[in-house]
PDB file of N, CA, C and O in Angstrom:
ATOM      1  N   MET A   1      -2.848 -26.521 -22.513  1.00  0.00           N
ATOM      2  CA  MET A   1      -3.290 -26.428 -21.926  1.00  0.00           C
ATOM      3  C   MET A   1      -2.236 -24.872 -21.359  1.00  0.00           C
ATOM      4  O   MET A   1      -1.010 -24.841 -21.470  1.00  0.00           O
ATOM      5  N   PRO A   2      -2.971 -23.870 -20.850  1.00  0.00           N
ATOM      6  CA  PRO A   2      -1.715 -23.162 -20.698  1.00  0.00           C
ATOM      7  C   PRO A   2      -0.913 -23.584 -19.143  1.00  0.00           C
ATOM      8  O   PRO A   2      -1.213 -24.048 -18.043  1.00  0.00           O
ATOM      9  N   MET A   3       0.350 -23.054 -19.927  1.00  0.00           N
ATOM     10  CA  MET A   3       0.589 -22.844 -17.929  1.00  0.00           C
ATOM     11  C   MET A   3       0.632 -21.580 -17.289  1.00  0.00           C
ATOM     12  O   MET A   3       0.564 -20.424 -17.707  1.00  0.00           O
ATOM     13  N   VAL A   4       0.739 -21.997 -16.377  1.00  0.00           N
ATOM     14  CA  VAL A   4       0.226 -20.643 -15.266  1.00  0.00           C
ATOM     15  C   VAL A   4       1.201 -20.338 -13.996  1.00  0.00           C
ATOM     16  O   VAL A   4       1.439 -19.214 -13.555  1.00  0.00           O
ATOM     17  N   GLY A   5       1.960 -22.149 -13.264  1.00  0.00           N
ATOM     18  CA  GLY A   5       1.952 -21.302 -12.836  1.00  0.00           C
ATOM     19  C   GLY A   5       2.850 -22.848 -12.298  1.00  0.00           C
ATOM     20  O   GLY A   5       2.882 -23.690 -13.195  1.00  0.00           O
ATOM     21  N   HIS A   6       3.458 -23.216 -11.142  1.00  0.00           N
ATOM     22  CA  HIS A   6       3.920 -24.588 -10.740  1.00  0.00           C
ATOM     23  C   HIS A   6       3.815 -24.862  -9.248  1.00  0.00           C
ATOM     24  O   HIS A   6       3.676 -23.941  -8.444  1.00  0.00           O
ATOM     25  N   VAL A   7       3.895 -26.335  -8.835  1.00  0.00           N
ATOM     26  CA  VAL A   7       3.431 -26.340  -7.031  1.00  0.00           C
ATOM     27  C   VAL A   7       5.324 -26.807  -7.324  1.00  0.00           C
ATOM     28  O   VAL A   7       5.950 -27.398  -8.205  1.00  0.00           O
ATOM     29  N   THR A   8       5.580 -26.282  -6.307  1.00  0.00           N
ATOM     30  CA  THR A   8       6.888 -26.162  -5.761  1.00  0.00           C
ATOM     31  C   THR A   8       6.523 -27.456  -3.665  1.00  0.00           C
ATOM     32  O   THR A   8       7.147 -28.091  -2.814  1.00  0.00           O
ATOM     33  N   SER A   9       5.540 -27.149  -3.925  1.00  0.00           N
ATOM     34  CA  SER A   9       5.681 -28.592  -2.349  1.00  0.00           C
ATOM     35  C   SER A   9       4.549 -29.423  -1.728  1.00  0.00           C
ATOM     36  O   SER A   9       4.350 -29.255  -0.525  1.00  0.00           O
ATOM     37  N   SER A  10       3.954 -30.102  -2.246  1.00  0.00           N
ATOM     38  CA  SER A  10       2.686 -30.887  -1.566  1.00  0.00           C
ATOM     39  C   SER A  10       3.115 -32.075  -0.662  1.00  0.00           C
ATOM     40  O   SER A  10       4.181 -32.685  -0.584  1.00  0.00           O
ATOM     41  N   TYR A  11       1.357 -32.266   0.318  1.00  0.00           N
ATOM     42  CA  TYR A  11       1.809 -32.584   1.138  1.00  0.00           C
ATOM     43  C   TYR A  11       0.443 -33.436   1.780  1.00  0.00           C
ATOM     44  O   TYR A  11      -0.561 -32.728   1.704  1.00  0.00           O
ATOM     45  N   SER A  12       0.267 -34.331   2.185  1.00  0.00           N
ATOM     46  CA  SER A  12      -1.280 -35.225   2.028  1.00  0.00           C
ATOM     47  C   SER A  12      -1.193 -34.383   3.944  1.00  0.00           C
ATOM     48  O   SER A  12      -0.165 -34.394   4.621  1.00  0.00           O
ATOM     49  N   SER A  13      -2.735 -33.668   4.466  1.00  0.00           N
ATOM     50  CA  SER A  13      -3.133 -33.642   5.333  1.00  0.00           C
ATOM     51  C   SER A  13      -4.183 -34.384   6.424  1.00  0.00           C
ATOM     52  O   SER A  13      -5.359 -34.694   6.232  1.00  0.00           O
ATOM     53  N   ALA A  14      -3.764 -34.475   7.039  1.00  0.00           N
ATOM     54  CA  ALA A  14      -4.397 -36.210   7.931  1.00  0.00           C
ATOM     55  C   ALA A  14      -6.015 -34.650   7.965  1.00  0.00           C
ATOM     56  O   ALA A  14      -6.970 -34.691   7.190  1.00  0.00           O
ATOM     57  N   ILE A  15      -5.817 -33.571   9.008  1.00  0.00           N
ATOM     58  CA  ILE A  15      -6.920 -32.926   9.569  1.00  0.00           C
ATOM     59  C   ILE A  15      -7.818 -32.799   8.185  1.00  0.00           C
ATOM     60  O   ILE A  15      -8.914 -33.360   8.172  1.00  0.00           O
ATOM     61  N   LEU A  16      -7.386 -32.099   7.066  1.00  0.00           N
ATOM     62  CA  LEU A  16      -7.976 -31.884   6.162  1.00  0.00           C
ATOM     63  C   LEU A  16      -8.383 -33.615   5.243  1.00  0.00           C
ATOM     64  O   LEU A  16      -9.307 -34.135   4.617  1.00  0.00           O
ATOM     65  N   GLY A  17      -7.909 -33.722   5.404  1.00  0.00           N
ATOM     66  CA  GLY A  17      -8.353 -35.759   5.025  1.00  0.00           C
ATOM     67  C   GLY A  17      -8.306 -35.510   3.304  1.00  0.00           C
ATOM     68  O   GLY A  17      -9.286 -35.599   2.565  1.00  0.00           O
ATOM     69  N   HIS A  18      -6.716 -35.133   2.829  1.00  0.00           N
ATOM     70  CA  HIS A  18      -6.871 -34.876   1.167  1.00  0.00           C
ATOM     71  C   HIS A  18      -5.634 -33.924   0.895  1.00  0.00           C
ATOM     72  O   HIS A  18      -5.183 -33.231   1.807  1.00  0.00           O
ATOM     73  N   GLY A  19      -5.199 -33.910  -0.138  1.00  0.00           N
ATOM     74  CA  GLY A  19      -4.042 -33.535  -0.369  1.00  0.00           C
ATOM     75  C   GLY A  19      -3.672 -32.222  -0.328  1.00  0.00           C
ATOM     76  O   GLY A  19      -4.738 -31.675  -0.610  1.00  0.00           O
ATOM     77  N   ILE A  20      -2.614 -31.068  -0.113  1.00  0.00           N
ATOM     78  CA  ILE A  20      -2.554 -29.679  -0.351  1.00  0.00           C
ATOM     79  C   ILE A  20      -1.082 -28.851  -1.336  1.00  0.00           C
ATOM     80  O   ILE A  20      -0.292 -29.042  -2.260  1.00  0.00           O
ATOM     81  N   ALA A  21      -1.196 -28.586  -1.055  1.00  0.00           N
ATOM     82  CA  ALA A  21       0.176 -27.626  -1.840  1.00  0.00           C
ATOM     83  C   ALA A  21       0.119 -26.960  -2.100  1.00  0.00           C
ATOM     84  O   ALA A  21      -1.035 -26.648  -2.394  1.00  0.00           O
ATOM     85  N   LEU A  22       1.404 -25.689  -2.382  1.00  0.00           N
ATOM     86  CA  LEU A  22       1.629 -23.995  -2.086  1.00  0.00           C
ATOM     87  C   LEU A  22       2.529 -24.565  -3.627  1.00  0.00           C
ATOM     88  O   LEU A  22       3.003 -25.696  -3.735  1.00  0.00           O
ATOM     89  N   ALA A  23       2.593 -23.656  -4.538  1.00  0.00           N
ATOM     90  CA  ALA A  23       2.051 -23.750  -5.541  1.00  0.00           C
ATOM     91  C   ALA A  23       2.654 -21.311  -6.035  1.00  0.00           C
ATOM     92  O   ALA A  23       2.241 -20.423  -5.290  1.00  0.00           O
ATOM     93  N   VAL A  24       3.381 -21.052  -7.059  1.00  0.00           N
ATOM     94  CA  VAL A  24       3.900 -19.845  -7.867  1.00  0.00           C
ATOM     95  C   VAL A  24       3.387 -20.378  -9.257  1.00  0.00           C
ATOM     96  O   VAL A  24       3.779 -21.070 -10.197  1.00  0.00           O
ATOM     97  N   VAL A  25       1.425 -19.097  -8.533  1.00  0.00           N
ATOM     98  CA  VAL A  25       1.057 -19.150  -9.525  1.00  0.00           C
ATOM     99  C   VAL A  25       1.186 -17.733 -10.299  1.00  0.00           C
ATOM    100  O   VAL A  25       1.917 -16.975  -9.662  1.00  0.00           O
ATOM    101  N   LYS A  26       0.590 -17.053 -11.715  1.00  0.00           N
ATOM    102  CA  LYS A  26       1.112 -15.922 -12.461  1.00  0.00           C
ATOM    103  C   LYS A  26      -0.023 -15.095 -11.113  1.00  0.00           C
ATOM    104  O   LYS A  26      -0.577 -15.652 -10.165  1.00  0.00           O
ATOM    105  N   GLY A  27      -0.054 -13.737 -11.482  1.00  0.00           N
ATOM    106  CA  GLY A  27      -1.598 -13.278 -10.518  1.00  0.00           C
ATOM    107  C   GLY A  27      -2.075 -13.973  -9.542  1.00  0.00           C
ATOM    108  O   GLY A  27      -3.286 -14.192  -9.582  1.00  0.00           O
ATOM    109  N   GLY A  28      -1.427 -14.420  -8.600  1.00  0.00           N
ATOM    110  CA  GLY A  28      -2.096 -15.327  -7.715  1.00  0.00           C
ATOM    111  C   GLY A  28      -2.840 -15.031  -6.854  1.00  0.00           C
ATOM    112  O   GLY A  28      -3.895 -15.501  -6.428  1.00  0.00           O
ATOM    113  N   GLN A  29      -1.851 -13.708  -6.465  1.00  0.00           N
ATOM    114  CA  GLN A  29      -3.513 -12.496  -5.053  1.00  0.00           C
ATOM    115  C   GLN A  29      -4.888 -12.219  -6.091  1.00  0.00           C
ATOM    116  O   GLN A  29      -6.007 -12.185  -5.579  1.00  0.00           O
ATOM    117  N   GLU A  30      -4.740 -12.056  -7.344  1.00  0.00           N
ATOM    118  CA  GLU A  30      -5.987 -11.533  -8.015  1.00  0.00           C
ATOM    119  C   GLU A  30      -6.981 -12.737  -8.530  1.00  0.00           C
ATOM    120  O   GLU A  30      -7.849 -12.823  -9.399  1.00  0.00           O
ATOM    121  N   ARG A  31      -6.365 -13.696  -7.469  1.00  0.00           N
ATOM    122  CA  ARG A  31      -7.147 -15.396  -8.891  1.00  0.00           C
ATOM    123  C   ARG A  31      -7.673 -15.717  -7.052  1.00  0.00           C
ATOM    124  O   ARG A  31      -8.713 -16.373  -6.995  1.00  0.00           O
ATOM    125  N   MET A  32      -7.377 -15.526  -6.371  1.00  0.00           N
ATOM    126  CA  MET A  32      -8.250 -15.911  -4.894  1.00  0.00           C
ATOM    127  C   MET A  32      -9.917 -16.594  -5.455  1.00  0.00           C
ATOM    128  O   MET A  32     -10.776 -15.961  -6.068  1.00  0.00           O
ATOM    129  N   GLY A  33      -9.981 -17.987  -5.026  1.00  0.00           N
ATOM    130  CA  GLY A  33     -11.725 -18.429  -5.243  1.00  0.00           C
ATOM    131  C   GLY A  33     -11.162 -19.589  -6.239  1.00  0.00           C
ATOM    132  O   GLY A  33     -11.219 -20.806  -6.063  1.00  0.00           O
ATOM    133  N   GLN A  34     -10.227 -18.388  -8.075  1.00  0.00           N
ATOM    134  CA  GLN A  34     -10.424 -19.525  -8.821  1.00  0.00           C
ATOM    135  C   GLN A  34      -9.797 -21.112  -9.133  1.00  0.00           C
ATOM    136  O   GLN A  34      -8.647 -21.298  -8.734  1.00  0.00           O
ATOM    137  N   THR A  35     -10.457 -22.202  -9.788  1.00  0.00           N
ATOM    138  CA  THR A  35     -10.295 -23.278 -10.095  1.00  0.00           C
ATOM    139  C   THR A  35      -8.593 -22.940 -10.970  1.00  0.00           C
ATOM    140  O   THR A  35      -8.165 -21.857 -11.368  1.00  0.00           O
ATOM    141  N   VAL A  36      -8.040 -24.097 -11.028  1.00  0.00           N
ATOM    142  CA  VAL A  36      -6.336 -24.294 -11.888  1.00  0.00           C
ATOM    143  C   VAL A  36      -7.208 -25.768 -11.829  1.00  0.00           C
ATOM    144  O   VAL A  36      -8.022 -26.319 -11.087  1.00  0.00           O
ATOM    145  N   TYR A  37      -6.352 -26.080 -13.351  1.00  0.00           N
ATOM    146  CA  TYR A  37      -6.038 -27.236 -13.436  1.00  0.00           C
ATOM    147  C   TYR A  37      -4.778 -28.204 -13.749  1.00  0.00           C
ATOM    148  O   TYR A  37      -4.093 -27.946 -14.739  1.00  0.00           O
ATOM    149  N   LEU A  38      -4.398 -29.525 -12.770  1.00  0.00           N
ATOM    150  CA  LEU A  38      -2.913 -29.678 -12.562  1.00  0.00           C
ATOM    151  C   LEU A  38      -2.506 -30.910 -14.002  1.00  0.00           C
ATOM    152  O   LEU A  38      -3.146 -31.949 -13.840  1.00  0.00           O
ATOM    153  N   PRO A  39      -2.014 -30.926 -14.701  1.00  0.00           N
ATOM    154  CA  PRO A  39      -2.165 -32.043 -15.238  1.00  0.00           C
ATOM    155  C   PRO A  39      -0.423 -32.883 -14.932  1.00  0.00           C
ATOM    156  O   PRO A  39       0.779 -32.637 -14.835  1.00  0.00           O
ATOM    157  N   MET A  40      -1.532 -34.086 -14.885  1.00  0.00           N
ATOM    158  CA  MET A  40       0.398 -34.558 -14.175  1.00  0.00           C
ATOM    159  C   MET A  40       0.833 -35.714 -15.504  1.00  0.00           C
ATOM    160  O   MET A  40       0.214 -35.833 -16.561  1.00  0.00           O
ATOM    161  N   ASP A  41       1.530 -36.151 -15.266  1.00  0.00           N
ATOM    162  CA  ASP A  41       2.229 -37.010 -16.050  1.00  0.00           C
ATOM    163  C   ASP A  41       2.066 -38.376 -16.735  1.00  0.00           C
ATOM    164  O   ASP A  41       2.635 -39.030 -17.609  1.00  0.00           O
ATOM    165  N   ASP A  42       0.532 -38.538 -15.539  1.00  0.00           N
ATOM    166  CA  ASP A  42       0.318 -40.058 -16.018  1.00  0.00           C
ATOM    167  C   ASP A  42      -0.891 -39.876 -16.586  1.00  0.00           C
ATOM    168  O   ASP A  42      -1.743 -40.763 -16.560  1.00  0.00           O
ATOM    169  N   GLY A  43      -1.161 -38.246 -17.381  1.00  0.00           N
ATOM    170  CA  GLY A  43      -2.392 -38.179 -17.914  1.00  0.00           C
ATOM    171  C   GLY A  43      -3.674 -38.094 -17.562  1.00  0.00           C
ATOM    172  O   GLY A  43      -4.636 -38.383 -18.273  1.00  0.00           O
ATOM    173  N   GLN A  44      -3.707 -37.364 -15.547  1.00  0.00           N
ATOM    174  CA  GLN A  44      -4.712 -37.120 -14.673  1.00  0.00           C
ATOM    175  C   GLN A  44      -5.110 -35.997 -14.922  1.00  0.00           C
ATOM    176  O   GLN A  44      -4.531 -35.687 -15.964  1.00  0.00           O
ATOM    177  N   ILE A  45      -5.848 -35.050 -14.562  1.00  0.00           N
ATOM    178  CA  ILE A  45      -5.735 -33.449 -14.202  1.00  0.00           C
ATOM    179  C   ILE A  45      -6.596 -34.270 -13.045  1.00  0.00           C
ATOM    180  O   ILE A  45      -7.273 -35.288 -12.898  1.00  0.00           O
ATOM    181  N   HIS A  46      -5.912 -32.686 -12.063  1.00  0.00           N
ATOM    182  CA  HIS A  46      -6.240 -32.592 -11.017  1.00  0.00           C
ATOM    183  C   HIS A  46      -6.876 -30.856 -10.733  1.00  0.00           C
ATOM    184  O   HIS A  46      -6.153 -29.933 -11.107  1.00  0.00           O
ATOM    185  N   GLU A  47      -8.129 -30.561 -10.119  1.00  0.00           N
ATOM    186  CA  GLU A  47      -8.172 -29.335  -9.718  1.00  0.00           C
ATOM    187  C   GLU A  47      -7.803 -28.936  -8.247  1.00  0.00           C
ATOM    188  O   GLU A  47      -7.693 -29.555  -7.189  1.00  0.00           O
ATOM    189  N   ALA A  48      -7.634 -27.403  -8.711  1.00  0.00           N
ATOM    190  CA  ALA A  48      -7.412 -26.764  -6.955  1.00  0.00           C
ATOM    191  C   ALA A  48      -8.268 -25.338  -7.108  1.00  0.00           C
ATOM    192  O   ALA A  48      -8.554 -24.649  -8.087  1.00  0.00           O
ATOM    193  N   GLU A  49      -8.495 -25.240  -5.929  1.00  0.00           N
ATOM    194  CA  GLU A  49      -8.411 -23.727  -5.793  1.00  0.00           C
ATOM    195  C   GLU A  49      -7.542 -22.990  -5.186  1.00  0.00           C
ATOM    196  O   GLU A  49      -7.116 -23.112  -4.038  1.00  0.00           O
ATOM    197  N   ILE A  50      -7.236 -22.073  -6.128  1.00  0.00           N
ATOM    198  CA  ILE A  50      -6.311 -20.875  -5.280  1.00  0.00           C
ATOM    199  C   ILE A  50      -6.610 -20.032  -4.293  1.00  0.00           C
ATOM    200  O   ILE A  50      -7.327 -19.042  -4.441  1.00  0.00           O
ATOM    201  N   VAL A  51      -5.973 -20.447  -3.028  1.00  0.00           N
ATOM    202  CA  VAL A  51      -6.855 -19.673  -1.440  1.00  0.00           C
ATOM    203  C   VAL A  51      -5.569 -19.278  -0.876  1.00  0.00           C
ATOM    204  O   VAL A  51      -4.454 -19.498  -1.348  1.00  0.00           O
ATOM    205  N   ASN A  52      -6.025 -18.365   0.727  1.00  0.00           N
ATOM    206  CA  ASN A  52      -5.184 -17.580   0.884  1.00  0.00           C
ATOM    207  C   ASN A  52      -4.445 -18.931   0.946  1.00  0.00           C
ATOM    208  O   ASN A  52      -4.738 -20.001   0.414  1.00  0.00           O
ATOM    209  N   SER A  53      -2.682 -18.361   2.292  1.00  0.00           N
ATOM    210  CA  SER A  53      -2.035 -19.530   2.667  1.00  0.00           C
ATOM    211  C   SER A  53      -2.324 -19.701   4.020  1.00  0.00           C
ATOM    212  O   SER A  53      -1.945 -20.733   4.574  1.00  0.00           O
ATOM    213  N   VAL A  54      -3.084 -18.643   4.784  1.00  0.00           N
ATOM    214  CA  VAL A  54      -3.294 -19.041   5.779  1.00  0.00           C
ATOM    215  C   VAL A  54      -4.548 -19.673   5.564  1.00  0.00           C
ATOM    216  O   VAL A  54      -5.540 -18.969   5.377  1.00  0.00           O
ATOM    217  N   PHE A  55      -4.630 -20.937   5.568  1.00  0.00           N
ATOM    218  CA  PHE A  55      -6.505 -21.357   4.868  1.00  0.00           C
ATOM    219  C   PHE A  55      -7.161 -22.230   6.215  1.00  0.00           C
ATOM    220  O   PHE A  55      -8.327 -22.371   6.584  1.00  0.00           O
ATOM    221  N   TYR A  56      -5.707 -22.805   6.830  1.00  0.00           N
ATOM    222  CA  TYR A  56      -7.084 -23.663   8.119  1.00  0.00           C
ATOM    223  C   TYR A  56      -6.609 -22.732   9.512  1.00  0.00           C
ATOM    224  O   TYR A  56      -5.446 -22.348   9.634  1.00  0.00           O
ATOM    225  N   ASP A  57      -7.856 -22.382  10.706  1.00  0.00           N
ATOM    226  CA  ASP A  57      -7.734 -22.002  11.310  1.00  0.00           C
ATOM    227  C   ASP A  57      -6.704 -20.465  11.693  1.00  0.00           C
ATOM    228  O   ASP A  57      -5.967 -20.132  12.622  1.00  0.00           O
ATOM    229  N   PRO A  58      -7.423 -19.493   9.677  1.00  0.00           N
ATOM    230  CA  PRO A  58      -6.843 -18.144  10.570  1.00  0.00           C
ATOM    231  C   PRO A  58      -7.258 -17.458  11.015  1.00  0.00           C
ATOM    232  O   PRO A  58      -6.632 -16.401  10.942  1.00  0.00           O
ATOM    233  N   LYS A  59      -8.527 -17.406  11.789  1.00  0.00           N
ATOM    234  CA  LYS A  59      -8.720 -16.382  13.815  1.00  0.00           C
ATOM    235  C   LYS A  59      -7.263 -17.347  14.299  1.00  0.00           C
ATOM    236  O   LYS A  59      -6.313 -16.637  14.629  1.00  0.00           O
ATOM    237  N   GLY A  60      -7.047 -18.710  14.357  1.00  0.00           N
ATOM    238  CA  GLY A  60      -5.991 -19.512  15.675  1.00  0.00           C
ATOM    239  C   GLY A  60      -6.145 -19.430  16.645  1.00  0.00           C
ATOM    240  O   GLY A  60      -5.375 -19.017  17.512  1.00  0.00           O
ATOM    241  N   GLN A  61      -7.827 -20.039  16.783  1.00  0.00           N
ATOM    242  CA  GLN A  61      -8.583 -20.335  17.503  1.00  0.00           C
ATOM    243  C   GLN A  61      -8.132 -21.532  18.591  1.00  0.00           C
ATOM    244  O   GLN A  61      -8.030 -21.718  19.803  1.00  0.00           O
ATOM    245  N   ARG A  62      -7.945 -22.172  17.388  1.00  0.00           N
ATOM    246  CA  ARG A  62      -7.614 -23.585  17.741  1.00  0.00           C
ATOM    247  C   ARG A  62      -5.589 -23.982  18.357  1.00  0.00           C
ATOM    248  O   ARG A  62      -4.814 -24.928  18.499  1.00  0.00           O
ATOM    249  N   GLN A  63      -5.653 -22.540  18.506  1.00  0.00           N
ATOM    250  CA  GLN A  63      -3.989 -22.102  19.644  1.00  0.00           C
ATOM    251  C   GLN A  63      -5.343 -21.867  21.170  1.00  0.00           C
ATOM    252  O   GLN A  63      -5.079 -22.036  22.360  1.00  0.00           O
ATOM    253  N   HIS A  64      -6.421 -21.541  20.713  1.00  0.00           N
ATOM    254  CA  HIS A  64      -6.674 -21.173  22.272  1.00  0.00           C
ATOM    255  C   HIS A  64      -7.614 -21.844  23.319  1.00  0.00           C
ATOM    256  O   HIS A  64      -8.452 -21.190  23.940  1.00  0.00           O
ATOM    257  N   VAL A  65      -7.400 -23.423  23.509  1.00  0.00           N
ATOM    258  CA  VAL A  65      -8.971 -24.988  23.142  1.00  0.00           C
ATOM    259  C   VAL A  65      -8.092 -24.638  25.048  1.00  0.00           C
ATOM    260  O   VAL A  65      -8.439 -25.309  26.020  1.00  0.00           O
TER     261      VAL A  65
END
């Protein structure tokens, strides 16, 4: 599996109900919506979708409740 980047940080999102991560990915801006695969030390492989860094409430509607 060719390496195209690396995860810089990861978090568990209580609102989304799953983990999220920030990563540096080669050609990331042009790869929006694509799936990348993350090999783990224990042999598992996780899938991740490349999305905009503002992916939750991009219009800021939650601020206007």
